[in-house]
N, CA, C and O atoms as CSV, one atom per row, in Angstrom:
chain,resi,resn,atom,element,x,y,z
A,1,MET,N,N,102.667,91.394,81.354
A,1,MET,CA,C,102.189,92.410,82.257
A,1,MET,C,C,102.393,93.781,81.637
A,1,MET,O,O,103.342,94.003,80.885
A,2,THR,N,N,101.500,94.687,81.958
A,2,THR,CA,C,101.590,96.041,81.440
A,2,THR,C,C,102.413,96.913,82.394
A,2,THR,O,O,102.763,96.493,83.497
A,3,LEU,N,N,102.711,98.118,81.949
A,3,LEU,CA,C,103.446,99.049,82.789
A,3,LEU,C,C,102.669,99.366,84.066
A,3,LEU,O,O,103.258,99.461,85.143
A,4,LEU,N,N,101.359,99.528,83.952
A,4,LEU,CA,C,100.545,99.781,85.142
A,4,LEU,C,C,100.646,98.642,86.145
A,4,LEU,O,O,100.730,98.877,87.350
A,5,GLU,N,N,100.638,97.415,85.653
A,5,GLU,CA,C,100.757,96.258,86.542
A,5,GLU,C,C,102.147,96.203,87.164
A,5,GLU,O,O,102.293,95.821,88.325
A,6,ASP,N,N,103.166,96.583,86.401
A,6,ASP,CA,C,104.519,96.618,86.939
A,6,ASP,C,C,104.642,97.636,88.072
A,6,ASP,O,O,105.335,97.389,89.059
A,7,ILE,N,N,103.977,98.768,87.930
A,7,ILE,CA,C,103.995,99.794,88.978
A,7,ILE,C,C,103.333,99.254,90.238
A,7,ILE,O,O,103.856,99.429,91.338
A,8,GLU,N,N,102.194,98.603,90.087
A,8,GLU,CA,C,101.514,98.022,91.248
A,8,GLU,C,C,102.357,96.922,91.876
A,8,GLU,O,O,102.349,96.757,93.096
A,9,LEU,N,N,103.080,96.172,91.062
A,9,LEU,CA,C,103.964,95.123,91.558
A,9,LEU,C,C,105.080,95.718,92.400
A,9,LEU,O,O,105.396,95.196,93.470
A,10,ALA,N,N,105.680,96.802,91.929
A,10,ALA,CA,C,106.736,97.465,92.687
A,10,ALA,C,C,106.193,97.998,94.012
A,10,ALA,O,O,106.860,97.897,95.042
A,11,LYS,N,N,104.992,98.562,93.989
A,11,LYS,CA,C,104.370,99.058,95.222
A,11,LYS,C,C,104.119,97.902,96.194
A,11,LYS,O,O,104.320,98.046,97.399
A,12,ALA,N,N,103.683,96.763,95.668
A,12,ALA,CA,C,103.421,95.601,96.519
A,12,ALA,C,C,104.701,95.105,97.172
A,12,ALA,O,O,104.692,94.737,98.346
A,13,PHE,N,N,105.799,95.089,96.430
A,13,PHE,CA,C,107.072,94.670,97.007
A,13,PHE,C,C,107.493,95.610,98.128
A,13,PHE,O,O,107.901,95.163,99.200
A,14,VAL,N,N,107.394,96.910,97.879
A,14,VAL,CA,C,107.784,97.891,98.889
A,14,VAL,C,C,106.914,97.739,100.133
A,14,VAL,O,O,107.429,97.746,101.251
A,15,ALA,N,N,105.610,97.603,99.953
A,15,ALA,CA,C,104.706,97.447,101.097
A,15,ALA,C,C,105.030,96.186,101.883
A,15,ALA,O,O,104.994,96.200,103.114
A,16,THR,N,N,105.343,95.105,101.195
A,16,THR,CA,C,105.661,93.850,101.862
A,16,THR,C,C,106.992,93.932,102.593
A,16,THR,O,O,107.114,93.452,103.720
A,17,SER,N,N,107.980,94.533,101.965
A,17,SER,CA,C,109.297,94.606,102.589
A,17,SER,C,C,109.327,95.569,103.775
A,17,SER,O,O,110.156,95.413,104.671
A,18,GLU,N,N,108.434,96.564,103.793
A,18,GLU,CA,C,108.376,97.506,104.907
A,18,GLU,C,C,107.498,97.006,106.048
A,18,GLU,O,O,107.483,97.606,107.122
A,19,ASP,N,N,106.776,95.931,105.831
A,19,ASP,CA,C,105.924,95.348,106.864
A,19,ASP,C,C,106.817,94.726,107.934
A,19,ASP,O,O,107.579,93.805,107.642
A,20,SER,N,N,106.732,95.214,109.156
A,20,SER,CA,C,107.636,94.736,110.212
A,20,SER,C,C,107.382,93.286,110.589
A,20,SER,O,O,108.282,92.616,111.094
A,21,ILE,N,N,106.178,92.790,110.354
A,21,ILE,CA,C,105.879,91.394,110.679
A,21,ILE,C,C,106.397,90.461,109.590
A,21,ILE,O,O,106.984,89.423,109.893
A,22,VAL,N,N,106.188,90.819,108.331
A,22,VAL,CA,C,106.615,89.965,107.222
A,22,VAL,C,C,108.077,90.240,106.895
A,22,VAL,O,O,108.924,89.352,106.986
A,23,GLY,N,N,108.360,91.481,106.515
A,23,GLY,CA,C,109.707,91.958,106.247
A,23,GLY,C,C,110.719,90.925,105.812
A,23,GLY,O,O,110.389,89.987,105.087
A,24,SER,N,N,111.937,91.094,106.247
A,24,SER,CA,C,113.020,90.211,105.830
A,24,SER,C,C,113.145,88.976,106.702
A,24,SER,O,O,113.968,88.107,106.412
A,25,ASN,N,N,112.349,88.873,107.769
A,25,ASN,CA,C,112.459,87.731,108.673
A,25,ASN,C,C,111.594,86.547,108.266
A,25,ASN,O,O,111.649,85.494,108.901
A,26,GLN,N,N,110.811,86.703,107.231
A,26,GLN,CA,C,109.931,85.623,106.789
A,26,GLN,C,C,110.644,84.713,105.795
A,26,GLN,O,O,111.615,85.097,105.143
A,27,LYS,N,N,110.128,83.504,105.707
A,27,LYS,CA,C,110.592,82.588,104.669
A,27,LYS,C,C,110.176,83.147,103.320
A,27,LYS,O,O,109.223,83.921,103.227
A,28,SER,N,N,110.878,82.761,102.294
A,28,SER,CA,C,110.587,83.297,100.969
A,28,SER,C,C,109.165,82.958,100.518
A,28,SER,O,O,108.538,83.766,99.833
A,29,THR,N,N,108.648,81.800,100.877
A,29,THR,CA,C,107.288,81.421,100.490
A,29,THR,C,C,106.266,82.352,101.126
A,29,THR,O,O,105.314,82.775,100.471
A,30,ASP,N,N,106.462,82.673,102.401
A,30,ASP,CA,C,105.541,83.577,103.089
A,30,ASP,C,C,105.631,84.982,102.525
A,30,ASP,O,O,104.618,85.666,102.374
A,31,PHE,N,N,106.848,85.413,102.212
A,31,PHE,CA,C,107.056,86.741,101.637
A,31,PHE,C,C,106.345,86.845,100.290
A,31,PHE,O,O,105.658,87.829,100.016
A,32,LYS,N,N,106.516,85.819,99.451
A,32,LYS,CA,C,105.876,85.819,98.134
A,32,LYS,C,C,104.357,85.826,98.255
A,32,LYS,O,O,103.673,86.505,97.490
A,33,ALA,N,N,103.831,85.072,99.213
A,33,ALA,CA,C,102.381,85.019,99.408
A,33,ALA,C,C,101.847,86.379,99.853
A,33,ALA,O,O,100.808,86.827,99.369
A,34,LYS,N,N,102.550,87.030,100.766
A,34,LYS,CA,C,102.130,88.349,101.235
A,34,LYS,C,C,102.244,89.377,100.108
A,34,LYS,O,O,101.395,90.259,99.979
A,35,MET,N,N,103.287,89.261,99.302
A,35,MET,CA,C,103.465,90.170,98.176
A,35,MET,C,C,102.319,90.006,97.171
A,35,MET,O,O,101.802,90.997,96.656
A,36,LEU,N,N,101.929,88.780,96.897
A,36,LEU,CA,C,100.800,88.512,96.002
A,36,LEU,C,C,99.518,89.116,96.574
A,36,LEU,O,O,98.735,89.728,95.848
A,37,SER,N,N,99.314,88.941,97.859
A,37,SER,CA,C,98.136,89.503,98.509
A,37,SER,C,C,98.128,91.028,98.400
A,37,SER,O,O,97.106,91.620,98.052
A,38,ASN,N,N,99.260,91.664,98.694
A,38,ASN,CA,C,99.365,93.119,98.586
A,38,ASN,C,C,99.129,93.582,97.153
A,38,ASN,O,O,98.454,94.586,96.923
A,39,TYR,N,N,99.681,92.853,96.196
A,39,TYR,CA,C,99.512,93.188,94.783
A,39,TYR,C,C,98.034,93.168,94.399
A,39,TYR,O,O,97.544,94.093,93.751
A,40,ASN,N,N,97.334,92.120,94.794
A,40,ASN,CA,C,95.917,92.001,94.426
A,40,ASN,C,C,95.062,93.085,95.084
A,40,ASN,O,O,94.085,93.544,94.492
A,41,VAL,N,N,95.421,93.495,96.300
A,41,VAL,CA,C,94.708,94.595,96.957
A,41,VAL,C,C,94.941,95.902,96.188
A,41,VAL,O,O,94.000,96.658,95.946
A,42,LEU,N,N,96.186,96.160,95.810
A,42,LEU,CA,C,96.509,97.375,95.064
A,42,LEU,C,C,95.824,97.396,93.699
A,42,LEU,O,O,95.338,98.437,93.257
A,43,VAL,N,N,95.790,96.253,93.041
A,43,VAL,CA,C,95.142,96.164,91.731
A,43,VAL,C,C,93.635,96.396,91.866
A,43,VAL,O,O,93.033,97.065,91.027
A,44,ALA,N,N,93.035,95.850,92.906
A,44,ALA,CA,C,91.595,96.060,93.118
A,44,ALA,C,C,91.292,97.546,93.326
A,44,ALA,O,O,90.307,98.058,92.795
A,45,LYS,N,N,92.135,98.238,94.095
A,45,LYS,CA,C,91.958,99.681,94.297
A,45,LYS,C,C,92.121,100.434,92.981
A,45,LYS,O,O,91.357,101.351,92.681
A,46,HIS,N,N,93.122,100.039,92.201
A,46,HIS,CA,C,93.364,100.680,90.904
A,46,HIS,C,C,92.178,100.484,89.982
A,46,HIS,O,O,91.738,101.429,89.327
A,47,ASN,N,N,91.659,99.282,89.924
A,47,ASN,CA,C,90.548,98.969,89.020
A,47,ASN,C,C,89.274,99.726,89.367
A,47,ASN,O,O,88.450,99.987,88.490
A,48,LYS,N,N,89.101,100.085,90.648
A,48,LYS,CA,C,87.928,100.869,91.052
A,48,LYS,C,C,88.006,102.301,90.544
A,48,LYS,O,O,86.980,102.927,90.279
A,49,ASN,N,N,89.225,102.820,90.408
A,49,ASN,CA,C,89.413,104.239,90.105
A,49,ASN,C,C,89.719,104.556,88.638
A,49,ASN,O,O,89.579,105.705,88.220
A,50,TYR,N,N,90.127,103.580,87.865
A,50,TYR,CA,C,90.559,103.848,86.494
A,50,TYR,C,C,89.872,102.915,85.509
A,50,TYR,O,O,89.480,101.800,85.853
A,51,THR,N,N,89.734,103.395,84.278
A,51,THR,CA,C,89.114,102.560,83.251
A,51,THR,C,C,90.074,101.495,82.731
A,51,THR,O,O,89.642,100.406,82.353
A,52,LYS,N,N,91.371,101.797,82.708
A,52,LYS,CA,C,92.373,100.811,82.275
A,52,LYS,C,C,92.549,99.790,83.393
A,52,LYS,O,O,93.104,100.107,84.444
A,53,GLN,N,N,92.080,98.578,83.169
A,53,GLN,CA,C,92.053,97.557,84.211
A,53,GLN,C,C,93.333,96.730,84.256
A,53,GLN,O,O,93.931,96.429,83.223
A,54,CYS,N,N,93.741,96.371,85.463
A,54,CYS,CA,C,94.870,95.464,85.681
A,54,CYS,C,C,94.311,94.090,86.058
A,54,CYS,O,O,93.211,93.987,86.602
A,55,VAL,N,N,95.060,93.063,85.771
A,55,VAL,CA,C,94.631,91.697,86.039
A,55,VAL,C,C,95.121,91.265,87.416
A,55,VAL,O,O,96.280,91.485,87.767
A,56,GLN,N,N,94.235,90.652,88.191
A,56,GLN,CA,C,94.671,90.081,89.461
A,56,GLN,C,C,95.398,88.778,89.166
A,56,GLN,O,O,95.053,88.060,88.227
A,57,ARG,N,N,96.395,88.482,89.967
A,57,ARG,CA,C,97.236,87.298,89.747
A,57,ARG,C,C,96.980,86.243,90.815
A,57,ARG,O,O,96.503,86.547,91.908
A,58,ASN,N,N,97.308,84.990,90.476
A,58,ASN,CA,C,97.123,83.882,91.404
A,58,ASN,C,C,98.421,83.155,91.738
A,58,ASN,O,O,98.501,82.469,92.757
A,59,ASN,N,N,99.435,83.299,90.891
A,59,ASN,CA,C,100.667,82.550,91.063
A,59,ASN,C,C,101.740,83.424,91.705
A,59,ASN,O,O,102.284,84.321,91.061
A,60,LYS,N,N,102.044,83.161,92.975
A,60,LYS,CA,C,103.016,83.981,93.699
A,60,LYS,C,C,104.424,83.842,93.133
A,60,LYS,O,O,105.187,84.808,93.149
A,61,ASN,N,N,104.783,82.665,92.636
A,61,ASN,CA,C,106.127,82.471,92.079
A,61,ASN,C,C,106.299,83.229,90.770
A,61,ASN,O,O,107.356,83.807,90.516
A,62,SER,N,N,105.273,83.227,89.949
A,62,SER,CA,C,105.304,83.953,88.683
A,62,SER,C,C,105.410,85.454,88.926
A,62,SER,O,O,106.170,86.152,88.255
A,63,LEU,N,N,104.639,85.937,89.889
A,63,LEU,CA,C,104.656,87.361,90.224
A,63,LEU,C,C,106.034,87.771,90.742
A,63,LEU,O,O,106.565,88.810,90.351
A,64,TYR,N,N,106.606,86.956,91.616
A,64,TYR,CA,C,107.919,87.262,92.167
A,64,TYR,C,C,108.998,87.209,91.084
A,64,TYR,O,O,109.913,88.032,91.077
A,65,ALA,N,N,108.891,86.248,90.177
A,65,ALA,CA,C,109.850,86.158,89.074
A,65,ALA,C,C,109.787,87.415,88.212
A,65,ALA,O,O,110.818,87.923,87.771
A,66,ARG,N,N,108.584,87.912,87.975
A,66,ARG,CA,C,108.426,89.164,87.218
A,66,ARG,C,C,109.100,90.317,87.967
A,66,ARG,O,O,109.751,91.169,87.363
A,67,PHE,N,N,108.932,90.327,89.291
A,67,PHE,CA,C,109.538,91.400,90.069
A,67,PHE,C,C,111.059,91.364,89.990
A,67,PHE,O,O,111.699,92.415,89.996
A,68,LYS,N,N,111.641,90.188,89.918
A,68,LYS,CA,C,113.103,90.095,89.839
A,68,LYS,C,C,113.632,90.868,88.633
A,68,LYS,O,O,114.733,91.417,88.678
A,69,HIS,N,N,112.855,90.910,87.564
A,69,HIS,CA,C,113.255,91.671,86.379
A,69,HIS,C,C,113.175,93.177,86.642
A,69,HIS,O,O,113.903,93.961,86.034
A,70,LEU,N,N,112.297,93.563,87.538
A,70,LEU,CA,C,112.094,94.982,87.834
A,70,LEU,C,C,112.879,95.463,89.051
A,70,LEU,O,O,112.918,96.666,89.308
A,71,SER,N,N,113.493,94.579,89.793
A,71,SER,CA,C,114.062,94.943,91.087
A,71,SER,C,C,115.152,96.004,90.984
A,71,SER,O,O,115.244,96.870,91.855
A,72,ARG,N,N,115.968,95.960,89.957
A,72,ARG,CA,C,117.027,96.960,89.812
A,72,ARG,C,C,116.427,98.353,89.713
A,72,ARG,O,O,116.915,99.288,90.348
A,73,LEU,N,N,115.379,98.496,88.926
A,73,LEU,CA,C,114.727,99.789,88.776
A,73,LEU,C,C,114.033,100.223,90.065
A,73,LEU,O,O,114.040,101.404,90.411
A,74,THR,N,N,113.434,99.263,90.776
A,74,THR,CA,C,112.762,99.588,92.031
A,74,THR,C,C,113.761,100.045,93.074
A,74,THR,O,O,113.514,101.018,93.786
A,75,LEU,N,N,114.878,99.358,93.171
A,75,LEU,CA,C,115.901,99.758,94.140
A,75,LEU,C,C,116.448,101.137,93.809
A,75,LEU,O,O,116.748,101.919,94.711
A,76,LYS,N,N,116.578,101.436,92.545
A,76,LYS,CA,C,117.021,102.778,92.143
A,76,LYS,C,C,115.985,103.818,92.559
A,76,LYS,O,O,116.340,104.889,93.051
A,77,MET,N,N,114.702,103.502,92.362
A,77,MET,CA,C,113.640,104.424,92.745
A,77,MET,C,C,113.655,104.658,94.256
A,77,MET,O,O,113.494,105.793,94.705
A,78,LEU,N,N,113.845,103.606,95.038
A,78,LEU,CA,C,113.906,103.740,96.487
A,78,LEU,C,C,115.103,104.585,96.919
A,78,LEU,O,O,115.005,105.376,97.858
A,79,GLY,N,N,116.226,104.415,96.234
A,79,GLY,CA,C,117.413,105.217,96.536
A,79,GLY,C,C,117.169,106.683,96.251
A,79,GLY,O,O,117.583,107.546,97.025
A,80,ILE,N,N,116.507,106.970,95.160
A,80,ILE,CA,C,116.198,108.377,94.821
A,80,ILE,C,C,115.232,108.959,95.840
A,80,ILE,O,O,115.394,110.102,96.269
A,81,GLU,N,N,114.228,108.182,96.228
A,81,GLU,CA,C,113.259,108.659,97.206
A,81,GLU,C,C,113.942,108.923,98.553
A,81,GLU,O,O,113.645,109.918,99.215
A,82,GLU,N,N,114.842,108.047,98.951
A,82,GLU,CA,C,115.564,108.207,100.218
A,82,GLU,C,C,116.437,109.460,100.174
A,82,GLU,O,O,116.505,110.200,101.155
A,83,THR,N,N,117.094,109.701,99.062
A,83,THR,CA,C,117.976,110.844,98.916
A,83,THR,C,C,117.192,112.159,98.890
A,83,THR,O,O,117.601,113.154,99.489
A,84,MET,N,N,116.066,112.140,98.187
A,84,MET,CA,C,115.270,113.349,98.023
A,84,MET,C,C,114.426,113.674,99.262
A,84,MET,O,O,114.014,114.816,99.461
A,85,GLY,N,N,114.179,112.667,100.079
A,85,GLY,CA,C,113.368,112.881,101.292
A,85,GLY,C,C,111.956,112.757,100.960
A,85,GLY,O,O,111.101,112.901,101.835
């Protein structure tokens, strides 16, 4: 995955975790499926606006595994955003 795809992945995780219906009350399979769906929507929007294209994904487990590598950085970003307002 490229850096652009990693950014969209982080956005998809945040959108999924902030969703009051899916959020932390869902089973991990449902959470991963919603995260994949959010990711593909974000990538489609990105691809419409930029020449550098991102690839849509089909495997929710693979996508989530990739996010686990990025989660420390994402949590740090969320902490900075919360602190800065």
